[in-house]
C-alpha positions in Angstrom: -43.2 -20.8 -20.0 -45.1 -18.8 -17.4 -46.2 -15.2 -17.9 -45.0 -14.5 -14.3 -41.6 -12.8 -14.6 -40.6 -14.3 -11.3 -40.8 -17.9 -12.7 -40.1 -17.3 -16.4 -37.4 -19.6 -17.8 -38.1 -22.3 -15.3 -35.1 -24.4 -16.4 -32.6 -21.7 -15.8 -31.2 -18.9 -13.7 -34.6 -17.1 -13.6 -36.2 -20.1 -11.8 -33.4 -20.3 -9.3 -33.7 -16.6 -8.5 -37.4 -16.9 -8.1 -37.1 -19.9 -5.8 -34.6 -17.9 -3.7 -36.9 -14.9 -3.5 -39.8 -17.2 -2.4 -37.6 -19.0 0.1 -36.3 -15.7 1.5 -39.8 -14.4 1.9 -40.9 -17.5 3.8 -37.7 -17.3 6.0 -38.4 -13.7 6.8 -42.1 -14.3 7.6 -41.3 -17.3 9.8 -38.5 -15.5 11.7 -40.8 -12.5 12.3 -43.5 -14.8 13.5 -41.2 -16.7 15.8 -40.1 -13.3 17.3 -43.7 -12.4 17.9 -44.3 -15.7 19.6 -41.2 -15.2 21.7 -42.4 -11.8 22.9 -45.6 -13.5 24.2 -43.8 -16.5 25.7 -40.0 -16.8 25.6 -40.1 -20.6 26.1 -42.7 -21.2 23.4 -42.0 -23.4 20.4 -43.9 -23.2 17.1 -44.9 -26.3 15.2 -44.2 -26.8 11.6 -47.9 -27.6 11.1 -48.8 -24.2 12.5 -46.3 -22.6 10.1 -47.8 -24.6 7.2 -51.3 -23.4 7.9 -50.3 -19.8 8.7 -48.1 -19.2 5.6 -49.7 -21.7 3.1 -46.5 -23.7 2.9 -46.1 -27.5 2.5 -44.1 -29.6 5.0 -41.1 -29.7 2.7 -40.9 -25.9 2.5 -41.2 -25.5 6.2 -38.5 -28.1 6.8 -36.2 -26.4 4.2 -36.7 -23.0 5.9 -36.1 -24.5 9.3 -32.9 -26.1 8.1 -31.7 -22.8 6.7 -32.6 -20.7 9.7 -30.9 -23.3 12.0 -27.8 -23.3 9.9 -27.7 -19.5 10.3 -28.1 -19.9 14.0 -31.5 -18.2 14.1 -33.6 -21.1 15.4 -33.2 -24.3 17.4 -34.9 -27.5 16.3 -34.3 -31.2 16.1 -34.1 -32.3 12.4 -34.4 -35.9 13.4 -37.9 -35.5 14.8 -40.8 -36.2 12.4 -42.6 -33.1 13.6 -40.9 -29.7 13.2 -40.8 -27.6 16.4 -38.9 -24.3 16.2 -37.7 -21.9 18.9 -36.0 -18.6 18.0 -32.5 -18.1 19.3 -31.0 -14.9 20.7 -29.3 -14.4 17.4 -32.6 -14.9 15.5 -34.4 -12.6 17.8 -31.8 -9.8 17.4 -32.0 -10.1 13.6 -35.8 -10.1 13.6 -36.0 -7.1 15.9 -33.4 -5.1 14.0 -35.0 -5.7 10.7 -38.7 -6.0 11.5 -39.5 -2.6 10.0 -37.2 -3.0 7.0 -39.2 -5.6 5.1 -36.3 -8.0 4.7 -34.2 -9.9 7.0 -32.0 -12.4 5.2 
């Protein structure tokens, strides 16, 4: 068992809660980044590879976050493409702008 309280009990509820916290942090960071990109260029799309490099995530983590953000209506993307390209929606932009200073979005 790990000494890190966020991942202690990796076979139970503690591990599930830790994964949710990590996923939520990644979702928040990506949504805030997409909002910043949008402010620079409203038509811009951000690649999954850029997000991997920027946030130290693997491809599966980026795809999972993209899926969740799209399901919430916060981003547009084509899940059938091999390469992930995300664009923030008006709903995602509103959430990011409203919560940017709060430290949590989702």
